[in-house]
Every structure is written in C-alpha cells, then in structure tokens.
C-alpha positions in Angstrom: 186.1 -54.6 41.7 183.7 -57.2 42.9 182.2 -57.4 39.4 185.6 -57.7 37.9 186.5 -60.6 40.2 183.1 -62.2 39.7 183.5 -62.3 35.9 187.2 -63.0 36.1 188.2 -60.2 33.8 191.8 -60.0 32.8 193.6 -56.6 33.1 193.2 -56.0 29.3 189.5 -56.8 29.4 189.0 -54.5 32.4 190.7 -51.7 30.5 188.6 -52.3 27.5 185.4 -52.1 29.6 186.6 -48.9 31.2 187.2 -47.4 27.7 183.6 -48.4 26.6 182.2 -46.8 29.8 184.0 -43.5 29.1 182.7 -43.5 25.5 179.1 -44.3 26.6 179.1 -41.6 29.3 181.2 -39.2 27.1 183.8 -38.8 29.8 187.0 -37.0 29.0 190.3 -37.1 30.9 191.0 -33.7 32.6 193.9 -31.9 31.0 197.0 -31.6 33.1 198.2 -28.1 33.9 201.7 -27.5 32.6 203.4 -25.7 35.5 206.5 -23.7 34.9 209.5 -25.0 36.9 210.3 -23.1 40.1 213.8 -22.0 39.3 216.6 -21.1 41.8 217.7 -17.5 41.8 221.2 -16.8 40.7 222.1 -16.2 44.4 220.7 -19.6 45.4 222.4 -21.3 42.5 225.7 -19.9 43.5 225.1 -20.8 47.1 224.4 -24.4 46.0 227.6 -24.8 44.0 229.7 -23.0 46.7 228.4 -25.6 49.2 229.4 -28.4 46.8 232.8 -26.9 46.4 233.3 -26.5 50.2 232.5 -30.2 50.7 235.6 -31.1 48.7 234.3 -33.9 46.5 235.7 -33.0 43.1 233.8 -35.7 41.2 230.5 -34.4 42.6 231.4 -30.8 41.7 232.3 -31.7 38.2 229.3 -33.9 37.7 226.8 -31.3 38.9 228.4 -28.5 37.0 228.5 -30.6 33.8 224.8 -31.3 34.3 224.1 -27.6 34.6 226.4 -26.4 31.7 225.1 -29.0 29.2 221.5 -29.2 30.2 221.8 -32.9 29.9 219.2 -35.3 31.2 220.2 -37.2 34.3 219.4 -40.5 32.5 221.9 -39.5 29.8 224.5 -38.2 32.2 224.9 -41.5 34.0 225.6 -43.3 30.7 228.4 -41.0 29.4 231.5 -42.9 28.8 235.1 -41.5 28.8 235.3 -42.3 25.1 232.3 -40.1 24.5 234.2 -36.9 25.5 235.8 -34.7 22.8 238.0 -32.4 24.8 239.3 -30.6 21.7 235.8 -29.9 20.4 234.3 -29.2 23.8 231.5 -31.6 23.1 230.1 -34.9 24.4 228.5 -37.6 22.4 225.1 -38.8 23.8 224.3 -42.3 22.6 220.7 -43.4 22.6 219.3 -40.5 24.5 215.6 -39.7 25.0 213.6 -41.0 22.0 216.5 -43.3 21.1 218.3 -40.4 19.5 222.1 -39.8 19.3 223.4 -36.3 19.6 226.2 -34.1 20.8 226.1 -31.7 23.7 228.4 -28.7 24.3 230.4 -27.7 27.4 232.2 -24.5 28.1 235.8 -24.1 27.0 236.7 -22.9 30.5 235.5 -26.2 31.8 237.8 -28.3 29.5 240.9 -28.2 31.8 239.0 -29.3 34.9 237.4 -32.1 33.0 240.7 -33.2 31.4 242.5 -33.2 34.8 239.7 -35.3 36.3 239.8 -37.8 33.4 243.6 -38.2 33.7 243.2 -38.9 37.4 240.7 -41.6 36.7 242.1 -43.4 33.8 240.6 -46.7 34.9 237.1 -45.4 34.5 234.9 -46.7 31.7 232.0 -44.3 32.5 232.9 -40.7 33.1 231.4 -40.7 36.6 231.7 -43.9 38.7 231.0 -44.7 42.3 233.6 -46.2 44.7 232.6 -49.6 43.5 233.5 -48.6 39.9 229.9 -48.7 38.8 228.1 -45.9 37.0 225.8 -43.7 39.2 222.1 -44.2 39.1 219.7 -41.3 38.5 218.3 -42.0 42.0 221.8 -41.7 43.6 222.4 -38.3 41.9 219.0 -37.1 43.2 220.1 -38.0 46.7 223.5 -36.3 46.2 221.8 -33.1 45.1 219.3 -33.2 48.0 222.2 -33.5 50.4 224.0 -30.5 49.1 220.8 -28.4 48.9 220.1 -29.2 52.6 223.6 -28.2 53.6 223.2 -25.0 51.6 220.0 -24.3 53.5 217.9 -24.0 50.3 214.2 -24.2 50.9 213.3 -25.1 47.3 213.6 -28.7 46.0 216.8 -29.2 44.0 216.8 -32.1 41.6 218.6 -33.1 38.4 215.9 -31.8 36.0 216.0 -28.4 37.7 219.6 -27.9 36.4 218.3 -28.5 32.9 215.5 -26.0 33.3 218.0 -23.5 34.8 220.4 -23.7 31.9 217.8 -23.6 29.1 216.1 -20.6 30.8 219.4 -18.9 31.2 220.3 -19.4 27.5 216.9 -18.0 26.5 217.5 -14.9 28.6 220.9 -14.6 26.9 219.1 -14.2 23.5 219.6 -17.7 22.0 216.8 -18.5 19.6 214.3 -21.3 20.2 215.9 -23.3 17.3 219.4 -23.1 18.8 218.2 -24.0 22.3 216.2 -27.0 20.8 219.5 -28.2 19.2 221.4 -27.9 22.5 218.7 -29.5 24.7 217.7 -32.3 22.4 214.1 -31.4 22.5 212.0 -32.7 19.6 209.4 -30.5 17.9 207.7 -31.7 14.7 206.0 -28.4 14.1 209.4 -26.6 14.0 211.3 -29.4 12.1 211.8 -27.3 9.0 213.3 -24.5 11.0 215.7 -26.8 12.8 217.0 -28.7 9.8 219.3 -26.0 8.6 221.1 -25.7 11.9 224.1 -27.6 13.0 225.9 -27.8 16.3 228.8 -25.7 14.8 226.3 -22.9 14.1 225.2 -22.8 17.7 228.6 -23.3 19.4 229.7 -19.6 19.2 226.5 -18.3 20.8 226.6 -21.0 23.4 230.2 -20.3 24.5 229.6 -16.6 24.6 226.4 -17.0 26.7 227.8 -19.5 29.2 230.7 -17.1 30.0 228.2 -14.9 31.7 227.2 -17.7 34.1 229.6 -17.3 36.9 229.3 -20.5 38.8 
C-alpha cells in the first residue's frame, strides 16, 4: 500500500497491476465450494409457520407463505404490486426479476381465497405487502421478520428468505417434477438446457405444481 500511495495509483491502475502480478506468478483464484443449503425438516418448517400464525399478523403469515409456495426471490417479492396478481389464474407477474427478466410465478389454488380476502381488506395498497407507513417492505426488513419468528419458534438453524426458495424447489424435486419444469417455476437460467426449456410453458407445468403443492401441509 505504501508503494501504491507513493506512485499515486488510481484504483483502476492498482487493479491492473494486481492482474499483471497474478499473470506473472501464474496465480489462480481458489474455486469456491458450492455448499448445499441446510434445509429445515418438515417438522421445523411446520413449527416455524405455526409460530407465525400464533403471533396473529395476517400480513406476515401470507407474505411468508407466499414466499415459500412460489419460491420467489425476496427482491422480487417486495416489488409485487396488487395489479400483478391474477387470482383467477393463480399466478403472479414478476416484472424485471433477476437478470432483468419478466415472468409469471404460480401459487396454490387453496391459497387464492386467503390472498383475495387480504387484498380486499387492503384496497389502498399499491404494493401487495406494505408497512404501516404504506411503503413496500425492504429485503432487509423481511430478513428481520423471519429471524424474529425463527427465534420465537426456538429453531437453532438460520432462517432467511432464500431458505424458503431452497425449501420449495427441493420439495418439488422430491415430488417428481422435472428439472425443466422446476427451472420454469424458479426462474433459473441455464443456457446448456435452453433447448429443453423452450418447449415448456407455464400452463404445461401448472397441473404438476398444483398437485405437488397439495402435499405440502403448511
């Protein structure tokens, strides 16, 4: 760092020097280990949602269940607007999701009435889920909410928004849905499998999804 200061290198120049050093010394960045997410057991998952229900905040309960059922990313969840909900089709439009992609996500038919009742009780909402200040939640706030309920449930494992996504996608895999169908539901991108995914539509996946999610008794 003394040399950097002495020669008054800019940040870009410093990065360029580091790159040349790595090339000269033939250094390679260590590969990161891809660890499988540590999922909750079904008993722990039920305990978590039972605790949420007991606390009596309907909005929190619907929000967290929707996150689980749809495997939506928390950054996408907080931007869902009331106008994005298709109650008849049991699907939600996700605008400008990860990778700047638009897509639809599915929710269970049994969840439709609860969602409709909630929306009718909050007709002034622009976003589906809003705070008391009529502002959309932030991902950070949802993390805090989940941590609070996990602590009250006495769960030793960390519970966070992305865990709900992993839980649902793992569950759907165990229920026999193909990788191609899960890719469509989750919004994952995979160039190597692009040809396989192209012939699928959300309508082709909906039946298997609705059948599978009925076995998730949360």
